[in-house]
C-alpha positions as CSV (number, residue, x, y, z in Angstrom):
1,M,10.5,-17.4,-13.9
2,R,7.3,-16.2,-11.8
3,R,7.2,-12.4,-10.6
4,T,7.2,-11.2,-7.1
5,G,3.9,-10.3,-5.7
6,T,3.1,-6.7,-5.1
7,K,2.9,-6.2,-1.6
8,T,2.7,-2.8,-0.1
9,A,5.9,-1.2,1.7
10,S,5.6,-0.4,6.0
11,V,7.9,1.0,7.9
12,N,7.5,-2.5,10.1
13,N,9.3,-4.0,7.3
14,L,12.9,-5.4,7.9
15,T,13.5,-5.1,3.8
16,V,11.5,-4.1,1.0
17,D,12.3,-4.2,-2.8
18,T,13.1,-0.9,-4.6
19,A,9.3,-0.2,-5.8
20,G,8.6,-0.3,-2.0
21,L,11.5,2.2,-1.3
22,Q,10.3,4.2,-3.6
23,S,6.7,4.7,-1.8
24,L,7.9,5.0,2.0
25,L,10.2,7.7,0.7
26,S,7.4,9.3,-1.6
27,A,10.6,9.7,-4.8
28,G,11.4,8.4,-8.1
29,Y,13.7,5.2,-8.7
30,P,17.0,7.7,-8.9
31,T,16.6,9.5,-5.7
32,A,15.5,5.6,-3.8
33,V,18.4,4.1,-5.3
34,E,20.8,7.6,-4.4
35,I,19.1,7.8,-0.9
36,G,19.3,4.0,-0.4
37,T,23.1,3.5,-1.6
38,A,24.5,6.2,0.7
39,A,22.8,5.2,4.2
40,G,24.6,2.0,3.2
41,A,21.6,-0.3,3.2
42,R,21.6,-2.3,-0.5
43,I,21.3,-6.3,0.0
44,T,21.2,-8.6,-2.8
45,V,19.8,-11.9,-3.0
46,G,20.9,-13.7,-6.8
47,R,19.7,-11.2,-8.9
48,R,17.4,-9.4,-6.4
49,V,18.3,-6.2,-5.0
50,L,16.8,-5.7,-0.9
51,W,16.7,-2.2,0.8
52,N,17.8,-2.5,4.8
53,V,14.9,0.0,6.0
54,S,16.2,0.9,9.8
55,K,18.9,1.2,8.1
56,I,17.9,4.4,5.8
57,Q,15.7,5.3,8.5
58,K,19.2,6.3,10.6
59,Y,20.6,8.0,7.7
60,L,17.5,10.3,7.0
61,D,17.3,10.9,10.3
62,E,20.9,11.9,10.9
63,I,20.6,14.8,7.7
64,S,17.8,16.3,8.2
65,E,17.6,19.5,10.4
């Protein structure tokens, strides 16, 4: 099985993988997954997990002071 290529994650992407989410949030794996799950942004396609960037941005805007 071929490994997916590594690309830089940007806010303009519709979805990112978990490594991209960590990069966007500047957070570790557990924190990134916790934020993504709390935002309801998890998308599962087969065995692959993607995160909806717009939902995460909206969630972070709502919880920020």
